[in-house]
C-alpha positions as CSV (number, residue, x, y, z in Angstrom):
1,X,31.5,-0.5,28.3
2,X,35.3,-0.8,28.2
3,X,38.0,1.8,27.7
4,X,41.7,2.0,27.0
5,X,43.7,4.7,28.7
6,X,46.5,6.0,26.5
7,X,48.9,9.0,26.7
8,X,46.7,11.0,24.4
9,X,43.2,10.2,25.7
10,X,40.5,7.6,26.5
11,X,39.3,5.2,23.8
12,X,36.5,2.7,23.7
13,X,37.5,-1.0,23.3
14,X,35.9,-4.4,23.2
15,X,35.8,-6.9,26.0
16,X,38.6,-9.0,24.5
17,X,41.0,-6.1,24.3
18,X,40.0,-5.1,27.8
19,X,41.3,-8.4,29.2
20,X,44.3,-8.7,27.0
21,X,45.6,-5.1,27.5
22,X,46.8,-3.1,30.5
23,X,45.8,0.5,31.5
24,X,42.1,-0.3,30.9
25,X,38.8,0.6,32.6
26,X,35.8,-1.8,32.5
27,X,32.2,-0.9,33.6
28,X,30.2,-4.0,34.6
29,X,26.7,-4.5,36.0
30,X,26.5,-5.5,39.6
31,X,24.7,-8.8,38.8
32,X,27.2,-9.6,36.1
33,X,30.1,-9.3,38.5
34,X,28.4,-11.4,41.2
35,X,27.1,-14.2,38.9
36,X,29.9,-14.7,36.4
37,X,32.8,-15.9,38.5
38,X,35.1,-15.9,35.4
39,X,35.4,-12.2,35.9
40,X,36.8,-12.9,39.4
41,X,39.3,-15.4,38.0
42,X,40.5,-13.1,35.3
43,X,41.0,-10.2,37.7
44,X,42.4,-12.4,40.5
45,X,39.9,-10.8,42.9
46,X,37.9,-13.1,45.1
47,X,35.7,-10.5,46.8
48,X,32.0,-10.0,47.2
49,X,30.6,-6.5,46.8
50,X,29.3,-5.1,50.0
51,X,25.8,-3.5,50.4
52,X,26.4,0.1,49.4
53,X,25.2,2.5,52.1
54,X,27.9,5.1,52.1
55,X,31.3,6.1,50.5
56,X,34.5,4.3,51.6
57,X,37.8,3.0,50.3
58,X,39.7,0.0,51.5
59,X,43.3,-1.1,50.9
60,X,43.8,-4.8,50.2
61,X,47.0,-6.6,49.2
62,X,46.4,-6.8,45.5
63,X,43.7,-4.1,45.0
64,X,41.9,-1.1,46.3
65,X,38.2,-1.5,46.9
66,X,35.5,1.2,47.4
67,X,31.8,1.7,47.5
68,X,30.1,5.0,46.7
69,X,26.6,6.3,47.2
70,X,26.1,9.6,45.5
71,X,23.2,11.5,47.0
72,X,20.5,12.8,44.6
73,X,20.6,16.6,44.4
74,X,16.8,16.8,44.3
75,X,14.6,15.7,47.1
76,X,13.0,12.3,46.4
77,X,15.3,11.3,43.5
78,X,17.2,8.1,43.5
79,X,20.9,8.0,44.6
80,X,23.7,6.7,42.3
81,X,25.5,3.6,43.6
82,X,28.7,2.0,42.4
83,X,31.6,-0.1,43.5
84,X,35.2,0.2,42.3
85,X,38.2,-2.1,42.2
86,X,41.6,-0.5,41.5
87,X,44.3,-2.9,40.3
88,X,47.8,-2.2,39.1
89,X,46.9,-2.2,35.5
90,X,43.1,-1.8,35.3
91,X,40.1,-0.4,37.0
92,X,36.8,-2.4,37.4
93,X,33.7,-0.3,38.1
94,X,30.4,-2.0,39.1
95,X,27.2,-0.1,38.5
96,X,23.7,-0.6,37.3
97,X,23.4,3.1,36.4
98,X,24.3,4.6,33.0
99,X,25.8,7.7,34.7
100,X,29.2,6.0,35.1
101,X,29.7,5.7,31.3
102,X,28.4,9.2,30.9
103,X,31.0,10.5,33.3
104,X,33.8,8.6,31.5
105,X,32.7,10.0,28.2
106,X,32.6,13.5,29.6
107,X,36.1,13.0,31.0
108,X,37.3,11.9,27.6
109,X,35.8,15.1,26.1
110,X,37.8,17.3,28.4
111,X,41.3,18.5,27.8
112,X,43.6,15.5,28.6
113,X,46.7,16.1,30.7
114,X,50.1,15.5,29.1
115,X,51.2,11.8,29.4
116,X,47.8,10.7,30.5
117,X,47.7,7.6,32.6
118,X,45.4,5.2,34.4
119,X,46.3,6.9,37.7
120,X,45.3,10.3,36.4
121,X,42.1,8.8,35.1
122,X,41.2,7.6,38.6
123,X,41.7,11.1,39.9
124,X,39.6,12.6,37.1
125,X,36.9,10.0,37.7
126,X,36.5,10.9,41.3
127,X,36.7,14.6,40.5
128,X,33.9,14.2,37.9
129,X,31.3,13.7,40.6
130,X,32.0,17.0,42.3
131,X,32.5,19.3,39.3
132,X,29.4,21.4,40.0
133,X,29.2,21.1,43.8
134,X,29.9,24.7,44.6
135,X,27.2,25.8,42.2
136,X,24.9,23.2,43.8
137,X,25.6,24.6,47.3
138,X,25.1,28.1,46.0
139,X,21.6,27.2,44.8
140,X,20.8,25.7,48.2
141,X,21.9,29.0,49.8
142,X,19.7,31.0,47.5
143,X,16.7,28.8,48.4
144,X,17.4,29.3,52.1
145,X,17.6,33.0,51.5
146,X,14.3,32.9,49.6
147,X,12.7,31.1,52.6
148,X,14.2,33.7,55.0
149,X,12.7,36.5,52.9
150,X,9.3,34.8,53.0
151,X,9.5,34.6,56.8
152,X,10.3,38.3,57.1
153,X,7.4,39.1,54.7
154,X,5.1,36.8,56.7
155,X,4.5,34.6,53.7
156,X,5.8,31.4,55.3
157,X,2.8,29.0,55.1
158,X,5.0,26.2,53.7
159,X,8.1,27.1,55.7
160,X,8.4,23.9,57.6
161,X,8.1,21.6,54.5
162,X,10.5,23.6,52.4
163,X,13.2,24.1,55.0
164,X,12.9,20.5,56.2
165,X,13.6,19.2,52.7
166,X,16.6,21.5,52.4
167,X,18.0,20.5,55.8
168,X,17.8,16.8,54.8
169,X,19.6,17.4,51.6
170,X,22.3,19.5,53.4
171,X,22.8,16.8,56.0
172,X,23.2,14.1,53.5
173,X,25.7,16.0,51.5
174,X,27.7,17.0,54.6
175,X,28.2,13.3,55.4
176,X,28.8,12.6,51.7
177,X,31.7,15.1,51.5
178,X,33.1,13.9,54.8
179,X,33.1,10.3,53.5
180,X,34.8,11.4,50.2
181,X,37.5,13.2,52.2
182,X,38.2,10.0,54.1
183,X,38.2,8.0,50.9
184,X,40.7,10.6,49.5
185,X,42.9,10.1,52.5
186,X,42.8,6.4,52.0
187,X,43.9,6.7,48.4
188,X,46.6,9.3,49.4
189,X,47.9,6.9,52.0
190,X,49.1,4.6,49.2
191,X,49.8,1.7,51.6
192,X,50.3,-0.8,48.8
193,X,52.2,1.7,46.6
194,X,49.6,1.7,43.8
195,X,50.3,5.3,42.8
196,X,53.3,7.6,42.1
197,X,54.1,10.5,44.3
198,X,52.6,12.9,41.8
199,X,49.2,11.0,42.0
200,X,49.4,10.9,45.8
201,X,49.6,14.7,45.8
202,X,46.5,14.8,43.6
203,X,44.6,12.7,46.0
204,X,45.7,14.9,48.9
205,X,44.3,17.9,46.9
206,X,41.1,15.9,46.4
207,X,40.7,15.2,50.1
208,X,41.3,18.9,50.9
209,X,38.6,19.9,48.4
210,X,36.2,17.5,50.0
211,X,37.0,18.9,53.4
212,X,36.3,22.5,52.2
213,X,33.0,21.3,50.6
214,X,32.1,19.7,54.0
215,X,32.9,23.0,55.7
216,X,30.8,25.0,53.2
217,X,27.9,22.5,53.8
218,X,28.3,23.0,57.6
219,X,27.9,26.7,57.1
220,X,24.7,26.1,55.2
221,X,23.5,23.9,58.0
222,X,24.1,26.7,60.5
223,X,22.4,29.2,58.1
224,X,19.3,26.9,57.9
225,X,19.2,26.7,61.7
226,X,19.4,30.5,62.0
227,X,16.5,30.9,59.5
228,X,14.5,28.4,61.6
229,X,15.3,30.4,64.7
230,X,14.1,33.6,62.9
231,X,10.9,31.7,62.0
232,X,10.3,30.6,65.6
233,X,11.0,34.2,66.8
234,X,8.4,35.5,64.3
235,X,5.9,33.0,65.5
236,X,6.6,34.0,69.1
237,X,6.2,37.7,68.2
238,X,2.9,36.9,66.5
239,X,1.7,34.9,69.5
240,X,2.8,37.8,71.8
241,X,0.8,40.2,69.7
242,X,-2.3,38.0,70.0
243,X,-1.9,37.7,73.7
244,X,-1.4,41.4,74.1
245,X,-4.6,42.1,72.2
246,X,-6.5,39.6,74.3
247,X,-5.1,41.2,77.5
248,X,-6.2,44.6,76.3
249,X,-9.7,43.4,75.5
250,X,-9.9,41.6,78.8
251,X,-8.7,44.6,80.8
252,X,-11.2,46.9,79.0
253,X,-14.2,44.7,79.5
254,X,-13.4,43.5,83.1
255,X,-14.9,46.6,84.7
256,X,-17.8,46.5,82.4
257,X,-18.4,42.9,83.3
258,X,-18.3,43.9,87.0
259,X,-20.8,46.6,86.5
260,X,-23.1,44.3,84.5
261,X,-22.8,41.6,87.1
262,X,-23.3,44.0,90.0
263,X,-26.5,45.5,88.7
264,X,-27.7,42.3,87.1
265,X,-28.3,40.9,90.6
266,X,-31.5,42.9,90.8
267,X,-31.6,43.2,94.6
268,X,-34.7,45.0,95.9
269,X,-32.7,47.6,97.9
270,X,-30.7,49.2,95.1
271,X,-32.1,52.7,95.1
272,X,-30.2,53.9,92.0
273,X,-32.1,51.4,89.9
274,X,-35.2,53.5,90.5
275,X,-33.6,56.8,89.5
276,X,-34.7,58.4,86.2
277,X,-31.2,58.8,84.8
278,X,-29.6,55.7,86.3
279,X,-29.5,53.7,83.0
280,X,-27.9,56.6,80.9
281,X,-25.5,57.2,83.7
282,X,-24.3,53.6,83.7
283,X,-23.9,53.7,79.9
284,X,-21.9,56.9,80.2
285,X,-19.7,55.4,82.9
286,X,-19.1,52.3,80.7
287,X,-18.2,54.5,77.7
288,X,-15.8,56.5,79.9
289,X,-14.1,53.3,81.1
290,X,-13.7,52.1,77.5
291,X,-12.4,55.4,76.2
292,X,-10.1,56.0,79.2
293,X,-8.7,52.5,78.9
294,X,-8.0,53.0,75.2
295,X,-6.3,56.3,75.9
296,X,-4.1,54.8,78.6
297,X,-3.1,51.9,76.4
298,X,-2.3,54.2,73.5
299,X,-0.1,56.4,75.7
300,X,1.7,53.3,76.9
301,X,2.2,52.2,73.3
302,X,0.6,48.9,73.8
303,X,-0.3,48.9,70.1
């Protein structure tokens, strides 16, 4: 789709108007850009789109070029990829995803700043991808808190799976925000003087916002690590309780085992074996050992 940027808003146009007018935005498919060299000739850009693996901006003599990989906010979902060329009088966006057009339509539905321009659109376009980021990070924090509560309630059967997914998402978005901050710095650098001073200040604000989001994400990473440490501590406490119980049982039954082994040898010269009350006496001694051991352990608060 193609759009014309005017002082009072963003308007859809056809392809012919896009090429004939200035202050325009065009959204093309990746394959369309690579295969139809006429687009290159009309834009004056002889440049092949890189493989998109992360977010970056580059300054060239006649244009600014960037690739962006927007991580999916749900584990297992597909990332959004697009490339962008910023020229003096138009913007070319390359994407095989419909989300770009949806973003532009959403921007056009917002309150448009006075004397709207292509430069302001570029800023609004980048901002449109981070509108709900604080709410998204807050939801992740609530999920981590829920996992922490499950750990404390010993209901953490799926702890490792749940926290591992969250840690992967957090790590991806930390790198994402850091890369966007660097892209904002590149735009604010304005090496080829594409932007006015006012727009440069907007990109500086954008970069600062990305830095703050990266810091918020880092806090979540540390929080997730703390919850994992709590989980490990709970496991160690549980293991210690098991070992303590095994130690108590072993300590109680060790003397009983000794007695059973001693008299189980059945030597001929054990006079007490022939006594009338020898068997009840051994039983009584065994009971006293068990009861005495339990009393001692209770006083020592071993359980």
